[in-house]
DOTORSE-62599 format. One line per 5 residues: number of its first residue (from 1); their letters; for each residue x, y, z of C-alpha. Coordinates in steps of 0.05 Angstrom, whole numbers. Example, Ala and Ser with C-alpha at 12.3 -4.5 7.8 and 13.67 -1.06 7.14 Angstrom:
BEGIN
1 = AS = 246:-90:156 ~ 273:-21:143
REM end
This chain:
BEGIN
1 = MIPVE = 0:0:0 ~ 26:69:-18 ~ 37:115:42 ~ -9:175:45 ~ 51:222:47
6 = YELVL = 71:202:-24 ~ 2:217:-50 ~ 1:284:-14 ~ 69:302:-44 ~ 42:285:-113
11 = SLALF = -19:327:-100 ~ 24:385:-77 ~ 66:379:-140 ~ 3:381:-183 ~ -22:441:-145
16 = CIGLY = 43:478:-154 ~ 45:463:-229 ~ -26:488:-237 ~ -12:551:-196 ~ 49:565:-238
21 = GILVR = 8:558:-301 ~ -45:607:-275 ~ 5:659:-252 ~ 54:658:-311 ~ 16:639:-374
26 = KNAII = -26:689:-414 ~ -63:641:-459 ~ -134:630:-434 ~ -135:556:-454 ~ -70:543:-416
31 = VLMSI = -100:578:-355 ~ -162:534:-360 ~ -119:472:-363 ~ -80:496:-302 ~ -145:504:-264
36 = EIILN = -163:433:-283 ~ -95:409:-256 ~ -109:444:-190 ~ -177:411:-187 ~ -145:343:-200
41 = AAILN = -97:356:-142 ~ -157:367:-97 ~ -191:304:-123 ~ -128:265:-109 ~ -130:290:-37
46 = FVAFS = -202:265:-29 ~ -184:196:-55 ~ -121:192:-13 ~ -154:211:52 ~ -215:168:40
51 = SYIPP = -171:106:36 ~ -132:122:100 ~ -184:150:148 ~ -223:97:187 ~ -269:63:172
56 = SGDPA = -224:33:119 ~ -254:26:51 ~ -304:83:60 ~ -325:102:-11 ~ -345:173:7
61 = GQVFA = -281:203:-21 ~ -286:164:-86 ~ -358:184:-96 ~ -341:257:-83 ~ -283:250:-132
66 = LLAIA = -329:224:-186 ~ -377:282:-175 ~ -319:331:-178 ~ -295:300:-243 ~ -364:308:-273
71 = LAAGE = -367:381:-251 ~ -297:392:-280 ~ -320:366:-347 ~ -379:414:-347 ~ -333:472:-326
76 = AAVGL = -285:456:-382 ~ -341:455:-433 ~ -369:522:-411 ~ -299:552:-407 ~ -281:529:-477
81 = AIFLA = -347:557:-504 ~ -332:624:-472 ~ -262:624:-502 ~ -290:606:-570 ~ -337:666:-566
86 = LFETH = -280:711:-545 ~ -238:686:-603 ~ -294:701:-652 ~ -302:772:-626 ~ -230:791:-610
91 = GTVEL = -190:744:-653 ~ -146:721:-596 ~ -148:683:-530 ~ -90:719:-499 ~ -114:745:-432
96 = DKIRL = -75:809:-432 ~ -100:829:-501 ~ -174:818:-487 ~ -211:878:-457 ~ -282:856:-441
101 = LRW = -305:926:-422 ~ -285:956:-489 ~ -323:929:-549
REM end
């Protein structure tokens, strides 16, 4: 069985990669993917803790993880639709070039 510390270190690494992508990148699609990586880090925490907290084998963390994955899919679809609309109106998905208050 994998120790919970290893899973938490992996989750921390995923969170840091996602945070770096949000803070540094200017492309809206890359930022959306970074948000998804952060969400996956949180989901990994739910699964890790659900397998190590008594009662052992409690499926609550896995069920919550499946619900979070379904919500992430919906969030990605809505985000991509917004970015597609922004690309049609402004011709770019670079976040620093898009000014929503000036049409």
